[in-house]
Phi, psi and omega in degrees: 000321180294317179296325180289328181288327181267008181289159181292156178298148183299144179274185188303304184296331182286339181282348184252155176290152181293125180271185178297141183287133180276154177288148177291133182272137178293152186300325184270349184279140178288151181286134180271127181272136175287334175249115182292345180274349183295313179300320179294319179294321178294320179295317180293320179292328178296329178282322187274333187304317180295347181266359188276134174091173182291341179256019179292154181266167182267160177241138174248102187252142173245113184284173179295333178280356179096354180281152182254132180240121178244106185202157171244009181276122187299320181296322178292323177295316179296325180293329182277344182280145174257107186256139177248330182289131182296327179292321177295322177294322179295319176296320179294322178297319178295320178293321178293322177298321177292320181290324181280336180275272179292340178094353180207159176107015178294317178294323178301318181294314183294314184291317180291322178296320178295318179295320179292322177293322178295318177293325178296323177294322176299319179293323178294321178293331178282351175112007180281126180295155183296319182298317179290325177296317181295317180293321180292321177296321179296320179291324177294323177295317179297321178294321180295316179295327178289333181278339186302311182300332180289342179271354180278117183242359180215149179217158180276123180287157182295334180247017184265146177293124185277011185301314185297324180286319181288325179296322179295323180285317184284342184287354177286351178262157185267023180284143178284166178053047184291330179294323179292318178295321179296324177294319178296316180295318179297319179293317180295316181293320180293323182288331182264005179287138181288162181293332180276004178095353180279160182221131178248116186293339178289349176284349179243114179259162179230128181230131180250133179228130178289147179106150179081194180242167180294333177291344178278359178295148186209175177252136177241142176290138181090190178254132184240145176240145174278081184203180178214150178298145183266335184254201181279335179276115184244353183211139170238108190282331182205152176062046181286133175239116193252137172237137182247128184236133174247052181207181177288133176276084184156198179290176180296173184302117182288348181264017179293147180297133184207168178231131184290135176226033179262125185263351184201164175298334178294324177296322178295322178295318178296322180297316179295318178295320178296324177295318179293323178293324178295317178298315180297324179293318181295315180291324178296326177296321177295316180294323179294329178275012178066028176276120177239002175222127179235119176256124189240130168251086184164188180284154180238122179281138184294319180293321177293323177296322177295322177292324177295320175298325180296322181268003177075034180260128178276121183251126181236130178261114180284150181266342182217150178294331180296329180295315180289331177293318178297319177295322180297319179287321182286323182267346179073034179235146183281164174273125184264125178278351179229162182280072179227154179296138179289153178296331179221099181289153176284143183238135174211170185288310182204160178229126184213164180259133181230136180262128179236100182066240179264358182253162179240141178225144175255124187253131174254111185239140178212162176250110182248160179288336180269225184268134178288165177261150179229151177237130177268111181268116180263134178244147180189161183276329183240154179291324180292321176296322177293323178296317179296317178293322180295318178296321178295321179294317179297323177293323176295319178295316178296321179295320179292325176297321177292320181292332175290334176276316180218105187281004184285143181238150178247152175298136181261199178060030179082001181291321180295318180296320179292322178294318177295320180297321179296315182293317181293324179294317180294320180286324180293329178289341179263340183280150176252161180084197183288342182292327180298305177300325179294320177295320178295322178294320178297320179294319179295323178293322178293327179292339181292338181287312173298328176298320178294322177298316179294322180293317180290334177280356179080023182264166174281109191298318184297317180292317181296316181291328177293315178295321180294318179294320179297319180295319180285328175294332177280356177100004180265091183271010176262015181262129179226192183260126178246194183286333184240007181147208180281146181224164171267114187292333178291321177286326179275357180055053177247110186225157173236152178281142180295324182296313182295319181293318181293318180292326176296319177296322178294318179297319178297316181297319181298312185287325180290318179296329176289316184285332178294330181283349183270122178260343181206142178250117182251125181248127179293149179291135181285142177284147180297149183294317181255111178288146180286141181294131180288335179237077184294144179243135179303153184297322180294323180292327179290323182280342182290132179293154181290138179291342180272117181277146178278136180239147175282130181235122181243123177079000179266179186252155174244144180252128176252117180267122177234091174053052174091355181249142180244137178233128182274121180244123177263129180244113181267094184283333183293330178276349178054049181247146173241115186272143176280174184281139173265317177232148178256126180295142173290330178277112183258023178293132185294145178273146176232163184279171181295323180298319178289332177293320179295329179286322184239073186287346186260000180277145181273083179216182183246157186235151175249118180251000000 
């Protein structure tokens, strides 16, 4: 009796009633998973796990298009993968939502979701029904979210330098000179903060320029783009009125499918003149609306550019869609899908070109009554190094935006996960019914995150986890995993934002509760790539030449039959001219030759005789 009284609390399988006995599996047969999403989640976590934490490793990926991606950012790795399993795609969507929202925590979502699914399969094998498991997991998630605010012991003050908080967030990336980048981001965010304490992230821009070192990065007043003017107008000194276009700067696509309906060379001359008049009209509308700066994300037509130079319009070709989006938010003007004046043009004081080392940047600067905008110009020798630094800067900006909404911070380095696991384990050991095992499973899944940190740091996982558990059992919940062992996160200034951690837990709970309810994944059969011909023709008939001989016709007419309508086309072969299209048919059904019509007489298409 004494030995039984001092025994350890029952573990997960012992807390459940004995379920039906499973059949013994043959040695060579693969294990059948009760959750079809577990193998996909394990495969995805195996790829992401080495990238987790400040000591995570980099990935060198070769995409299907042949491009090379060198990154340790989990969201970038997930974006480059081609996934077919629906559960893996669902996990990637949840991780991308976390990366686009708080800006960090994509690896946290994937790893914690995989651990929870693995624990859920253990509970199902022990006999816990799916409905009860789903409800118990939901209650464990609610309990975890309720415990998070109690673990917050520090917050960013309204007049405090945010460097220490941003450095802790940005240090999860492998970019060099992280302290210098954190200082630049802290200065830019502090300078653009509103007087009422609010912060607009579009007020801080990021521009990358090849050449130089990362220490050469600097702050520029206004918003800067890594671009250069395309025409003769390179500077607008005062009263800049900006229009943003996400279309071709010029006429519509000249390579659109069309059919010639020009009967003479005079028609071709009229067509060219009409095209030039249309270009002049479009540019004149911009000039009439007082637009003197046009930023284009698309192709630029040379004739349209010449007309813009005539009216004194500065044309800038953006290199990325994100650049025009930042300008749209900063200048307060919409993105125009057509070459028309915007209803509300963006206004700034001046637009000019500035040379930084070997790179060129276009700066949009203005004097506003509120807070000015700043651009952090990043310099680097390689494109991959600039991408890593750019991602770290964006995470710092997102973290400051979260801290302006909720300044509370949580202990980092796995300390928060271990503290939550301890509380959930103690509560789960006292609960009866399915909630107890679910709480224990949730705690075990949370412990897997500090284990991953220790593994990526090159430490002995068993020793580190034993020391970490002893420290948390003693009540010291500020102990986490460092580069050489356990550390005090308060002394090492390792913190996480409460907003990002809470939103990551919600994303994990949503995707896990969906996948736990799925007992089978059914994939529809794919249709063959090459459909079988509905009217097959024997091979000999296909190889047999057509009885109708082709004749050379000079100066005569050809008839094009389009569903009962005939259009007379004159072909002037002696002039050796090919006329462009005057009108585009609404019927875009492809034309086939007479020989093909004889082979497929029952298809609804048109023929050329």
